[in-house]
C-alpha positions in Angstrom: 134.3 208.4 70.6 131.3 206.3 70.0 131.1 203.2 72.3 128.6 200.3 72.5 128.5 197.8 75.2 128.6 194.1 74.5 125.6 193.6 76.8 123.6 196.0 74.6 124.6 193.9 71.5 123.6 190.6 73.0 120.0 191.8 73.5 119.6 192.6 69.8 119.0 190.4 66.8 122.1 189.7 64.8 121.4 192.2 61.9 120.6 194.9 64.3 123.7 194.3 66.3 125.8 194.4 63.1 124.2 197.7 62.2 124.9 199.2 65.6 128.5 198.1 65.3 128.9 200.0 62.0 127.7 203.2 63.8 130.1 202.7 66.8 133.9 203.0 66.8 134.6 200.9 69.9 133.0 197.9 71.8 133.3 197.6 75.5 133.5 194.0 76.5 133.0 192.1 79.8 136.6 192.8 81.0 136.2 196.6 80.5 138.6 196.6 77.6 137.9 198.5 74.3 137.9 196.5 71.1 137.7 198.3 67.7 134.2 197.8 66.2 135.5 196.6 62.8 137.5 193.8 64.5 134.5 192.9 66.8 132.1 192.8 63.8 134.5 190.4 62.0 134.5 188.1 65.0 130.7 188.3 65.4 130.1 187.5 61.7 132.5 184.5 61.8 131.3 183.0 65.0 127.8 182.1 63.8 129.1 180.1 60.9 130.9 177.4 62.9 128.9 174.6 64.6 129.9 174.3 68.1 128.5 170.9 68.6 129.1 168.0 66.3 125.9 166.3 65.1 127.6 163.1 64.1 130.7 161.1 65.0 133.6 160.7 62.7 134.5 157.2 61.7 138.1 155.9 61.3 138.7 154.0 58.2 141.6 151.7 57.9 143.2 151.0 54.6 
């Protein structure tokens, strides 16, 4: 069973972290739970594509 720690992944650049995830079978997170590496890599890939902070305010338009 090949395991990688989430703390090790955080220190690496994104591409290297994804490569390391492909080699591992499981990811050990902060709560000491094991997550399948395929599921974790999907989460990691999707998390960077969403802006966490809005750069503009939405305007309400009335008809």
